[in-house]
N, C-alpha and C positions, 0 to 999 in steps of 0.2 A: 181317475182318469174320464171319469166324470167332467169331473173340471178343465180338461182339454180339451174332448170335444168339443165343449161348449165355448173356452175361449178360440179351435179353430173355427167352429162356426161363425161366429160375431164375427173373428179376422176375415173371414170372408166376403160378409156384412159389409165392414168396413171399406172392405179394397171392392164391392160394387161400388155404396158410396163413391168414391175417392174418381173412380172411375167417370160421376156422373160433374165430382164436384174436381175437375182435375186439368180444365181446360181454361177454366179461370180462377182456380182456387191455391194456393198454398195451403199445405194438409202433413200436420205431423201427428201419429204417434206417440204418448211417453208414459213409463211406468209411474208408477205412484211416489218413486223418486222422486222421477223430474228428467228419466234419463229417453232419451229420443228413441225408440226400437221402430218407428218410420218413419218416412221421409220420401214428402210423393219428386218428381221432378221440376216441377215448380217454384217446392222448397230450397233445394237445390241451386236453379239457377238467380235465385233471388241472394240468397247467402255466400253464393261463391265457394261454395263444401261438396262435393262432393255425396255420394248415398254410407261413401265407406268409412266418409270422415265423420258423419253425421248421425250416424247408425250406434249407440253405447255413448254420446256424454249425454252431457247433460245441458238444458233447455238455455243453461247459462253462457254456452261458448255466443250469444248470440248478441247477449249481452253488451249496449253502446253505455253503461254507465251514465240513462238520464233521466232514468226514474228510482227514486228514493226507494231504500227499505222496507218501509210502509207501506210504499205501494204493491208492492211483491208478496209480503206477510199475510194481505189482504184478499190478494188475487189467491196463494194457496188456502185459506180461510173460507173464501166461497165455494171454489169446486170441493175441496176435505172435508165436506157437509156435503154434498151429493150436488151442489147446483151450479148452473152453468153462469159465466163467466163472458162479461162482453165489454170491448175496451180498444183502447189505441195505442200498440206499443211500439216504442221506436228502438231498432232493432241495429245490431252492430256486422257488416258483413265482414268475407274474408280479408279482403284486401283495404278492408277499414274504411270505406264508407256505409252511408248511415242511411239505412230504410225504417219506413213506415209501416204498417201493414193495423188497418181492421181487423183482431181477433176476437173468435167466439170460445172458449173453451166447454167441450162437454165432458162429464166424467160419465165413465162405467160403474153401473155398480151392482158387486155379488153379491153372492147368498147372503153373506152375514151381512147387507145393507150399507157398505163401507165400498171405496171406490175402489180399485182397482188398476185401473186405468183410463186415460185422456184423452182423448180427440180435438185437435189445436185444426179450425180452420183460418183462413186470413186470407186477407184482400189486398193487398200493394193499393198505398191510398198513398205514394212517395208526394208523388204528383202534386197529389190536390191540396196534400201540407203546404210544400211547396208554392202552391195557391193563394194558399191565404198567407202563409207566412208575407208573398208577396202585397195582398193588399192592406195587409195589421201593417208592413214598412209603410206605406203608400198614407194610410189613415193615419198611423201616431208617429213618423215620425219624417224629419227633414229630406227631400231627396235632395240636395247637393250636398250637406255635412253628416247625412246619416243619423242626427244628434234626435231627443225628441221632440214635439211640438207641443201646442196646446191641450189638442185632445188628448194624447200620454201627459199629462199634468191633469186634467181634470181625473182618468182612471186612475190615475195616482191618490191623487185624494183621499177616493175612495176607500181607501182600503189602511190608509191612514188614523195612529191615535190621537186624543187631544196635546197628549205631552208632546209630540211631535212636528204638533200643527204649532203650538205654541210657540218654541223655541226655534220657529226656524230664520234665518234670516235670507234677504232676499239680495243679488247685486242683479242691478241692469246696468250693463253693459253697450256703450255703441261709440263704432268708428268714426274719429274725426277728422272731416274734411276727404271720407273714404266715395266722396260721390268725382272729388281730385281722379283719384285710381282710373275710375269706370269712364273720364271721360276722355282722361289723355290714357289709357293701355289699354282700355276695351272691357265690355261684360265678362269675358269669359276668363277673359287675368285677374278682375273682379270675383272671381265665383274659386279660384285655386288659390287667391288668399282669403277668400273666408274660410276655406276648407284649409287652411291651413291657420286661421285661427281658432275655429276649432276645435284641433288636434293641440292646439298650444296649451288655452284652456283648461281641458283633460288632463291633462301635469298640474294643472295647482288645486284639484281637487278632492278630498276621498271618496274613500267607498260605497259608504252610504251616500256621497251631494250625488249632483247631477245638475249640467245644461239644458236648457232649451233654446233654438233658435227662433228668435221672435219676427224675424222676420227681416231684411234688406241685409242692413250690419246689426242687426241689434239682439243681442246674445240676455237670457237670463239665468243667473246660477242659484243655483238653489240648495244651503247648507244647513245640516239635519243639524250635525253633532255639536254645533258650537254652544248650545247652552245658552247662548244670548252672549257670550262671553265677548265684546269689543276686540278685546288684544285678539283673539284666536280671527277674530271675525276682519283687523287689518291685516293679520298674518294672509291668507287669503289675498286681501287685495293687491297688497305688496307683491308675493308672487307673480300675480299676475302680473302687474309693473315691469317686473325682471324681465317678464316674456316677454311684452312690446318692446325693449332695453335692444332686442336683437334684429337683424334684417331680415326683409322681409326681401326675396331675389322675383325679382320681377324681370321677366325676357335677357337676364343675364346681368342684370344694375343690380344692385343694390337699393332699397327704399327702405323708409322708415315711417310708421305708423302712429298712432298715439289714443289712447282708448278713454271715455271719460266714463266715471264709472260713480253710479247711486248704489246708496246702501239700506235697506229698511228693515228693520224686530220686525217679529210680531210676537216679542213679549210683552207679558199683563194685558193682553189684549182679552175680550169677553170669547169665547167660543160659543157662539149656542149651536153647535154641532154643520154650522154650513158655512164649512171650509171652503166652499169655491170662494162664498161671497169675502171671507176674511181676506183669499190668498190676493182675493183681485185686487181688494182697498193695500193689501200690503207693495204686489208689483206696483201701482200706478203711485206710488210716494214712494220706490227707487225710480219709477221711473220720469217724477219731481225731481230727485235729486239731482240724477246721474242731468237732470236739463240745465240746472243749475251748476250743475261743477264742467258742464263744455261752456255757457258760459264766462268762469272764470280762462277761459285760452283754452278750455279744453286741460286732458295730460292729466288731468287730478280726479282725485274723489270726494264725495260729501254723503254724509247719514243725513238721515230726511230728518225734517222739521217742521215745526207749523205753520211757522214764518214763512217755507216755502209752496206750501198747501196752498196760500194765500194770495202769493206772486205767481201762482200757476195760472189765476182767475184773471190779469191783467196776460199773461202769454193769450190765450183766447180771443182777451178785448184786440189787444192789437191785430190779431191776422186777421178777425172779421172786415178790423176796418181799411183794411191794410192795400184791400182786394180795390178799393176804389181810391183811393189815395193819388195814381196819377192822370185817370178822367176828371178827378176832383182838382185838377190844380192845386194840393194840398205841399207838396213838392215845393223846393226853391234851392239854391247853392248860393253861396258862402264863398270864401278868399280870400284863402292865408298867404302873405308876401313870402316868397323866398327869398333870402340874402344875402348877399359877398361877403363875405367871413371881416375879409382884409380890406376891401370899399368901404360897407355898411351900405349900400343899395340894393337897391329889390330889384333881381334878376329874373325872380317868374314871379306867377302864383299855383297854389292846390288849389283846385275845385273840391269841393266838400258838398255832400248830399244833406240836405236837411229835409225835418216830415214838423208841420205843424196841422197837427187833424183839430176839427170844432171842439171833437168830443173827451179826447184826453191829451190834447196843449201840445206842448213842445216835445217831442222823440227820441231821446238820443240816438246817434245814429247807431252805434254796438248794439243797440236791442228790438230797431227794426230792422238793418242789410240782412244781417242772417236769415229774415222769413221772406228778403224777396226772393233768395235762392230757392229756401221750402214750398215757395207759394208757382214758383215758376216765371216770376214778371223780371226779373237780373236783366235779363236780354234788351227786354223792352224799357225797362226804367235806366239800362247804362247808354241805351240807343239817345235816347230822352237828355241824357245831361250832356253826350257827347257834342250833340246838334246844339242842347246851350251853350252850351261853355266855347263853343265854336263860332257860333252868333257876338257870343257878348266879347270876344278877343277880338275879331272881325270890326268891331261897332271902335276900341277904342283907339285901336292900329290908326282907323280912319278918324278919329280925334285929335291924333298926338300924344295917346296916349301909353306911348311905348315898353307896359311892363317886362318885357323878355316873353318867357315862355310859361304856359299854361296844363299842368301836368292834372291828369286825368287818372284816381283808378281806374281800373279793369276787372271783374270779377274772373276766374276760372271758368265759371260756367259759360260767360261773353268771347274771352279770348278763344275757348276750343270751340266756339260754333262756326261753321265750317264759312259763314259767311261774311265773318269779320274785320275782314281786310277792303273786301269789297262792301263792307260798311263807310270802314271808317273814308275811304276814300272818295266817296259818295256823298257825305257827309260837310269832306273841305273843300270837295266843289258848288256842293250848290251853297255852302257860307262863304266861298270866295279868302277862307285866310288858307294862306301859306303852310305848307307841310312842318314849316319848321318851328311856326308858332305852337305847336301841340307835342304836348310830351304823355305816354303811355304810363302810368306806373305800373307792374304785375308783380305778385308774392312769389318767392322761393315755390309754393307748394307747386303753384302753375306748372312749370317749367321741371319737371318729375321726368317731364319724357319731352328728351334733349332734341330727340331726331327731329320729334313734328313741332316743337316749340320752334327752335333752328328754324326749322322754313316757312311759320310766321314769320318768325320776326324780322327775318329776312326782307320778306317781303316788304313788311311795313317798314324798313331803312328805307328799299329802292323805294318809298313811297316820299320820304323823306322826314319822317313821326321819327321824333327818337325816346329812349328806354330806359326808367330807372325799374333800382329792383324797390319794392318795399320793402319796411321793415328789417334788412337783409340782418342775417347772426343769426332771427329766430327761429328759424330750420334747420335743413337737414343740407343746405347745398354748400357746394364750396368752393372756392376762387378758380380753383386749376379748373373746373369747368363752366363755368360761367366765363371764362373767354374765350372759349367755344362758340358763343350767341354774342349776335349786336346787339351790347351792353350800348351804355352813357354813361351812366350815375349809380352810382348805390347811397345810398339811403337807411343810414346807422339809426336802430329802433330805439326812443325816445328809453327806453327801460335802464338804457345801457349807459345812457346822457346819466339818468337821471340818479344815476349809481357810479357816478365818477373817482368809488374807491380805487386802492392799488389795483384789483383784479379786474376790476372796470373800465380803468385808469388801460390796462396790458390788451384788452379785449379791441378798444377804440382806436390804442395807436397800432393793433394788427391789423387790422380797416382799412385806417387810414394809409400804414404803408404800401399793403400789398395795392391796395385797389391804387391806388395811387401810382407805381410800378405798372401797373396793366394797363395805365390809362384811362382811368374811369374817372370822373369825377362823383367827390368823394361830400355829400350832403348829410346834414346831423338833427337829426327831428330835436322837438321840444327842448330847445333853450329857451331858460328861463331868468337863469340869473349870470351876470358877469362874468362870474369868477369861469362859467361852461362856457363862455363865452370866450372870454382868454384866453382858457387853457384850452378849447380847440385849434384857436387860433395859429399860439407856439405849437403844434400838431402839421397847421399845413392845412387844414378841414378847408375846403374853398365855399361850401356854400354852408346856408342854412335856416333852420324854421321855427317859429316858437315867438312867444307868448311873451318873452323878449323885447319885438317889436310888436308882435300886435295877435289879436285873436283872430281865428275866421271870421269873416267882415263882411258886408254885401258890396255889392259891386261901386254904388256911388261913393263906401268909404276908404278902396282900393284905389278908388280916382284921386281922391282929395289925399294922400296917403300921397301915391304919387306926386301929386303936382305941389307938396310942400320939402320933399324932397330937394324938390330939378329947382323950387325958387329962392334954395337957400343959398 
């Protein structure tokens, strides 16, 4: 009877406390087995259960499943020995939603020195936790793809062991020609593609592997379970390549994107507990390997080697010297004859950029031209090339050296510049060259956006300039949609001429036949042998160029080449 009186007094005291807390706190009483004996209005409101549903139920009724069994064992161990417990708990409401509460559990001790009931005082911290999660998301995850970022990686490294780090494999990925996507379709569309890329990459990795977005169109994959097994790593690389064989849909149209991959492994590296340093070295090695993979026309992969680390030094030398090459008059132009296959006479020239640097010497075009785009110099250099070629052509014509037309390569960035057509017109007017003597060579990647390309090409055609598609057959374009565009010439890529085996002949024959039927002029690049020339002549290929006639030479040599032909 005495205990009953004590319990009633204590219950009344707790209810008095509850009145003070009721406005802001979630209050519940439970017995020593964890059954709820009292719940205030705030508890009913946040849990979505009415008081009748709560009273008599165990606290596990609102268990969210978020916390481990050890978490609750520790909680009961604390309050079971008469101590106050404080912490944050994620609970589940009746409607399935989750909420967080900052919880203090106070045990009430009976005459035997053991708790006989508990009071829980809780405060709703759901919004605070959500805000913290948003801040965490902003700090540790990429805002576009929601992949982890470098800050997340640094935090992850702090929690790892030597064994994990030492057997880690790193894949550094970069999308080939992604700038063309942004230039042609806009950054919004580019962002959608990056999100799709992230989704596809996640399909290729295991549950303990992860991907971070390095920035732009670069991604880094960390493989934790390969144990430095090269075959296992290659399997992931091949899965990634398979994903990129599937088309991306841009504005209801299909487009394809290639990816270059560099691979590096941590195996046998000395671990000195400075995981961040080791990881930076490995990422740098994978980046170097990716850079070299991209140089091999992209869409491939390479493992890191010591030779690549040496070559990357040259990359930075080229970048440093290239910035002032135009102002220092280090660029010059050479010309390669374009020949009539049947008549064996010159019908044009292709203008090709060269760079001779005082420190580095003569630099191959495929080594420096991509960096002109990286540095944002391609438009300036492209304009200089057009001015120089038009000026040279006008000089030849005035001298009676009628070499036909001059073909000038145009980069995607230059072609997509809003002032490009206006610049071409201005150069023609200031040099006095008739438009029919100028041919602009574009690549298939430029015309991914058919509607935009058609408008630009039509304006160029209206000027009287002719257009050719360079390296035809190496991209994803098709003759069916090219016929929508005012194209004059298709240039068959040198790689097909180099391998005129049975399969190569089928490809070349198909291009010549279909192109001719669509009234395109067909030009074969890279002709070096009499056998190649004879075969192309039989197939009615109209024009060709290559070392069979002449390597690219200076303007004076072209003049002599022309005069020799016409004096015979």
